[in-house]
C-alpha positions as CSV (number, residue, x, y, z in Angstrom):
1,M,-26.9,-3.4,41.0
2,G,-30.2,-2.2,38.5
3,S,-31.9,0.5,38.0
4,K,-34.9,2.1,35.9
5,K,-36.3,5.3,34.6
6,I,-39.8,4.9,33.3
7,Q,-41.0,8.0,32.0
8,L,-43.8,9.5,33.3
9,N,-46.7,11.0,31.2
10,R,-47.2,15.0,31.8
11,G,-49.5,15.9,34.2
12,A,-48.4,12.9,36.3
13,S,-48.3,13.8,39.8
14,A,-45.7,11.7,42.3
15,A,-48.4,10.7,44.1
16,E,-50.1,9.2,41.5
17,A,-47.3,7.3,40.2
18,L,-46.0,5.8,43.7
19,R,-49.9,5.0,44.3
20,V,-50.1,2.5,40.9
21,A,-46.7,1.6,41.9
22,R,-47.8,0.4,45.2
23,G,-50.7,-1.6,44.1
24,A,-48.8,-3.3,41.6
25,L,-45.9,-4.4,44.1
26,E,-48.4,-5.4,46.8
27,D,-50.0,-7.4,44.2
28,R,-46.8,-9.3,44.3
29,G,-46.2,-9.9,47.7
30,Y,-44.3,-6.9,48.6
31,R,-44.5,-4.5,51.5
32,W,-44.8,-1.1,51.1
33,V,-43.0,1.6,52.9
34,Q,-43.2,5.1,52.6
35,T,-39.7,7.1,53.0
36,G,-41.1,10.4,51.9
37,D,-43.6,12.6,49.2
38,T,-41.6,11.2,46.3
39,R,-39.7,8.1,47.7
40,A,-40.8,4.5,48.5
41,E,-39.7,1.5,49.1
42,A,-41.0,-2.2,48.4
43,H,-39.7,-5.3,50.7
44,E,-40.3,-8.8,49.4
45,G,-41.8,-11.6,51.5
46,G,-43.6,-8.5,53.7
47,A,-41.0,-7.8,56.2
48,E,-38.5,-5.0,56.3
49,I,-34.5,-5.6,54.2
50,T,-32.1,-3.8,55.9
51,K,-28.7,-5.6,54.3
52,K,-27.9,-5.0,50.9
53,H,-26.5,-8.6,50.4
54,D,-30.3,-9.9,51.1
55,T,-31.8,-12.8,49.2
56,R,-34.6,-11.0,49.3
57,L,-35.6,-8.4,47.1
58,R,-35.7,-4.0,48.0
59,V,-37.1,-2.1,45.7
60,D,-36.2,1.8,45.8
61,L,-38.7,4.0,44.2
62,E,-38.5,8.0,43.8
63,V,-40.3,10.2,41.5
64,D,-37.5,12.1,40.2
65,G,-39.0,15.2,37.7
66,S,-40.9,13.5,35.4
67,D,-39.0,10.0,36.0
68,L,-39.9,6.8,38.1
69,V,-36.8,5.9,39.3
70,L,-36.7,2.3,40.2
71,K,-33.2,0.9,42.1
72,Q,-32.3,-2.4,42.9
73,G,-31.5,-2.2,46.8
74,T,-30.7,-5.4,47.3
75,H,-28.1,-8.0,45.3
76,G,-28.2,-10.9,46.9
77,G,-24.4,-11.6,47.5
78,G,-22.9,-13.5,49.9
79,G,-24.8,-16.7,49.2
80,F,-25.7,-19.4,51.8
81,A,-22.5,-21.1,51.2
82,A,-19.1,-20.7,49.4
83,G,-19.4,-20.1,45.5
84,L,-23.7,-19.3,45.6
85,G,-22.8,-16.1,45.7
86,P,-23.8,-15.7,41.7
87,L,-26.4,-17.9,41.9
88,T,-28.2,-16.0,44.5
89,A,-27.2,-12.5,42.8
90,M,-28.9,-14.3,39.5
91,G,-32.3,-14.6,41.3
92,V,-32.6,-11.1,42.8
93,T,-32.0,-9.2,39.7
94,S,-34.6,-11.8,37.7
95,K,-36.8,-10.5,40.8
96,F,-35.9,-7.0,40.2
97,K,-36.7,-7.2,36.2
98,K,-39.9,-9.2,37.0
99,A,-40.9,-6.0,40.0
100,R,-40.1,-3.2,37.4
101,H,-42.1,-5.0,34.6
102,S,-44.9,-5.1,36.9
103,V,-45.0,-1.2,37.6
104,E,-44.2,-0.5,34.2
105,D,-47.6,-2.2,32.5
106,A,-49.6,-0.6,35.9
107,L,-48.6,2.7,34.9
108,K,-49.0,2.7,31.0
109,S,-52.6,0.8,32.2
110,A,-53.5,3.4,34.1
111,G,-52.3,6.4,31.4
112,L,-49.5,8.2,33.9
113,A,-46.5,6.1,31.4
């Protein structure tokens, strides 16, 4: 599963970075769940996702020092029928790329990255 580190500018706080990331992902229809001072999850489709093989995307976010780390929390494996696993996995990976680009663009626009 994918991950992406986005380097934050000096002076950017974890709260600021997560606030901007939250706005970017909520604009795309994700449900935001704060899991700590420096951690959060964004769930595609407005409902919390608990299974790793779900076809919807869960993005795990964590501020680690001077980086905002985004991780793909679901992989889409399994599919609805035999042989669809790779197709659904590619779809979830594509959603992750779009979500991380949205967050990265929002952080740059806010002057945090």
